[in-house]
C-alpha positions, 0 to 999 in steps of 0.5 A: 499500499505504501509503495502504491502511494509513493508511485501515485504521489506525483500524480496526486500532486498533479491532479489539478494539472490533469483536471485543468487539462481535462476541462481544456481538451473538453472545451477544445473539442466542444469548439472543434465539433462545432465546425465539424461536417456531420455524418448521417447513417441510415440502414435498409434491411433486405431479406433474400430468397430461399429457393428451398422455401417459397410461400407456404403450401405453394409448390408453383412458387417453388419452382420459379427459380428453377434456374437459380443456384442457392444464394450465397450471402457473401456473393450476393453482398458483392453483387450489392457492392458491385459497380454495375448495381450502384450505376443502375441505382444512381439513374434513379437518383439525382446524386450527380450534382452536389450542392453546398452552403459555404460558411466561414468555418463550415461548408454545409451540404444541401440537398433538396433544401437548396434555394436553387436548382442546377442543370447541365445541358451539356458538361465539358470534362474539364468541369467535372468534380471541380467546384463552381462558386455561386454568390447569390443575391436576393434580387435573384441575380448571381455571380458565378465563378468557374473552376478556372476562375472566370466570373459570370454575371446573370440571373436565375433562369438564364442559360450560361455557356462555360467553355463547353458547358451550358447549364441553367441555374433556377430558383427552387421555388418549392423550398423558397415558398415553404420557407417564407423568412429564408435568406437565399443571398449567401455563398454557395457551391456546386460541382458536377460529379462523373459517374466513376467519382460518384460510384467510388464516393458511394462505395467508400460510404456504403457498408453492406453486411449480413445480419448472421451467416446463417440468416439471409438477411443484409444490412445496407447502411449508408453514410452521407453528410445530408440525412435524406441522401443517407436514407434515399440511397439504400432504399433505392439500391435494395429496390434496384437489386430486386428489380435486377434479380427479376429482370435477369431471371426473366431474362434468363427464362426468355433466353432459355425459352428460346433455346429450348424452342429451338431444341425442341424442333430439332429433336422433333425433327430427329424423332420424326426422321427416326420414326420413318427410318424404323417404318421403312426398315419394318417394311423392307424386313417385313417385321411386324413384331419381331419378338412374336415372329420368332417365337411363332417360327421356333414354335413351328419348327419345334412341331415340325421336329416332333412330326419328324421324329414321328415319321422317322419312327414310322418309317423305321418300322415301315422299313423293318416290315418290308424287310421282313416281308421281302425275306419271307416272300416264299412263304408268305403264309408262314410269316407272321409280320408286325402290322403295328404301323398299319392303323388304318381300316383298310389293313385291319380289314385285309388282315381280317380277310387273310384270316377268313380265307385261311380258315375257310382253306382249312375247312375246305382241306378237310373235305377237298385236297389241295389240288381241288379248284375250290382250293386253288381259288382260295389260294389265288385270293390269298396270293391277291391280298398278299401282293396288295399288302406287299405293295401297299407297305412298299407304297406306304414306305415310299410315302413316309420317305417322301414325307420325311424328306419334305418335312426335313427340308421345311425345317431347313427352310424354316430354320434359315429364316431364323439366321437373320433374326439376330442382326435384324433385332439388333438393328432394330434395337439401335433405332428404337434406342435412338428413338427413345433417347430422342423422346426422352430428350423431347419430354424433358425439353418440353417440361423445362419449356413449360418451367421457363414460361412460368418463370418468365411469366412470374414477375415477382421475387422473394427478395423483399425490403423487410425494414426501409431506411429512415431519415436519420435525425441525428448524425451518427458521427461525430459522436459528440459525447464520446469524442468529448469524453475521449478528448477530456481522457486523452488531455487527462492522459497527456497531463499524466504523461507530462507528469511522469516525464517531468518526474522522471527527468527531475528524478528528486528524492521524494521519500526515504525509500529513494534515500535508502535505495541509493545510499547506505547512510541512514536517514535520522529524521524527517521533517514535515511541511511547516507553516505555522510557528506552533508546529514549527517550535514543536517538531524541532524541540522533539527533533533535538530530543531525538538527536540528544538520545541518539547521541548525535548532539552531545554537550560541547559537540559541534553539528553541521547542516549540509545540503547540495542547494540553497533551497534544500533546507540546511539553513532551515534545519540549522537555524531552527535547531539552534532555536530549539537548543537555545530554548532548553537554555543551552548556550548555542552558537550558530555558525552561518558559514557564508552568512546566507541568513544575514542574521549577524550585522557584525563583521566576519569572525565576530560573535553577535548575540541574537538572545541570551542563549543564541549567538551568530558568527559567519566567515563570510570573508575571502581570507577564510578561503586560504586557511588550511584544514587545521586552522579551520578546526582550530577556529571553530574549536575556539569560538565553540569553547564558550558554548554548549552547542555549535550549530553550523550552517555549512556552504554547499557541499563539495566547496573547499570550505564545506569539506574543511568544516565537515572534516572539523565537526563532530556530527554531519547532517546532510539535508535533502528536500523531497521536491528539490534535491536530485536523487542522483546526488545521493550516492555521492554522499556515500563517495564523499564519505569514503574518499574524505573519511568523513564519520558521523554523517547522516541524512535529514529529509526535508518536507517529507510527504509534501506534495503541493499542486501544480497551481501552488507551485506556478503561483510561488513561481510567479511571486518569486520571479516578481520579487514579492517573496520575502526572506524567510528568516526576516521577522523572526522574534530573536533576530 
């Protein structure tokens, strides 16, 4: 705590300076703000459309942005900042001409509240972005000074030709009529801004920021010296952005629809061509349905092969029968052929007839001999039947062979039809696949064409302004309160820095801690700043008692008070220590080495009695400068013999006389003033002690904890410079 207070003491002492600096800084800033051109700011909030969300429960509106991509906030911010969009917005605003009222200290921008209007019929490039000065008079005449310095005199409503620039200055009647008492006679200024300059100026004052990374809301903030301009531009920029979005979307839809129309026609022609190719191929190859036809042929071949197999089996059986009959032709009656192949009724009847004739023959042989004609007739009938059967078997076999050959040939011919079917099917599949591709493209393009028609017809946008800009009533810059506070704080900070700098440069003793950190010599006493006589007397009586207890002041001893400077307090301590000892009825001799206190009217070396117990002596004579150390020591010893105590107010430290006196004394006190003694001189006392072997040397700190404010110090300095400050030793009761 003590350390903190020690550090803060210089600043506590400088509180008046800090306070005055803060007040001055506040007043200067307040005066400065009277002449600063204020800036007004207005905000428009724009909500961006989300293509994934339309009007609730409306699918049609969700399809309006089918050609758009997802909105990226950063991309939309850059679009709003773009020169193209700002240029489009400026086409709807009258920002290209700036008008000002010129004052002695401040130039104020006018907008619609100007008493005159300017219309440029033509403008030379040299007149862009350069001020025209206008001095308007009450009689509606004026003097115009062009940027080149040439003057023109005319009346409002006249057309001026200024070296390639034609303009008309007119009276703003609505504004003048709305303010009956307005004095229009004044000094004005206006200039025609080029579009690049105007766009650059707007971009420097325009801030476009998203509300949040995940919220599709953008703030358009514009600052302008005129409040109405600050409110007009962000609204117009937002409207232009929405209109540009709609026109871009409709234009894209129109271009897309034109493209789709051409593509639909082209794809339709391709479809028609492929349809004709498929038809021609089917007609050429006689294809109705290739899959059904191939299945039918395969089914027919299968049936024919089944028939072929049956014929083959029948033919084999008939061949076997024919061979059997041929081998037993001599004994046909003994044959027992397998007539399984003969399934017709005629064969069955013939077999039955043979059996009947044979049975009849057997019956007749019982009656007749084999040579009987009746038996011969029966044999002839049997032979006829046998011959018929043999011929029938032969004919049947040949017939089966013919059928088998014909069926085999038919199968081969039918199978030949299937050889070309894979190729036909492949070619037909290629044609049908190409047809399907173009048909899918045709359907897709038609769907997109319908969507493009909807997008072109829907001239609405889900971008919308959710908060229009308002005309600000007070400027946002400068912030009068903040700037005044900052100016006061900066001035206070400057004062603190000055105090720190002065304190660092001066580097005074300030307190005991400084002495203790710079010297090994003890501080035996501390004297506060004493103003009242009662306080002074009480303090030095107490001080004398302390020094006597510490054996630093003894009977018949010589105590010397030394200092580095005249104002450090050696005179003060020597005088009042001697006075305190005399008040204790000690006979005291005060030796003022250089007679700085001017208490003795006697000559050098002569004792002058101030009171019964206090006498004064001084060595203010050039002859003493030639005394040796022993002579000075003998001189002091001789004059001190008649007194109880001797107090010496020494010359400045390190002078010849001061060193001789210090060496000849019993006790040396070095008085350091907390406000005047430089801290760098403290280590010199240790050097002095070691170099000259001066014993019993101690520090006394004068004006401890004394922190006068800067105002008091300035006042004292002025009094001192004016010569009004009296000698502090004049008027003493014992003087």
